[in-house]
Steps between C-alpha positions, in 0.01 A plus 500: 500500500428441131137471398527131398651407836217684678242305301668169585507585872133604486407175325682292761332687785158439344575126468577483871213725608237333278592132459151403375542727201853388427468126500285254326415165651791260462464234232494146629306233683349570841415199716307497825193374681143605553324525835427126490872421450449394136774591250454794260723592205493838325713610205585858404647612169540860379298645789205270430357201684519234229391196702367394837416156639338416829244267655321697770254332734137594456150368469330397178132440433431128535855417616538682829850583621768436236812637333414719200737515202605863453707554185574827321478537207220248487390288206212746454741783414698576191845342502764731641261707713680692775432764763695825519669591826446868584777734615401449863538119460128419496343262247151361440369236260130416471414193290299180483656160548304296250382585150198274557361692798348849497692789653240545776545133598881506496654841567860494622704794623873501565633806682837573646781737575866458413743647751865420432538122478166430671144485381191495716161450346160344498307242297124551479252268330127565484214318334458124535816489714589744777863574589669786685863409568805719562850401388861612525790411272870584467719518192711192424 
């Protein structure tokens, strides 16, 4: 077998054997629900999470139980902020939701894992509001 054919066969075998290395997350919009059955929308472009919207249920100081706006990138971030998706499909974004509140009073963390056309993840908010909500979404 010629050398170039051997290299092509080896490359194809590695794609099948190690799919996490071979493929990036698929571009598009992923829609799903969180644990409280509230809609979430996540967008991926060029192996980066470019936006996320959700309204997880939590408790806020002075308000009690309520839905908390969870938007990434937030107004407190530079326009166009995004989170890189690692080779294994995992991503994390830590940010604050409001530019008028300190980071210790409004820390938000979006974590997740892309696997094929599905994403599973978690929204965490700490500070004046407390949220810990899981979500799942599929590519549309």
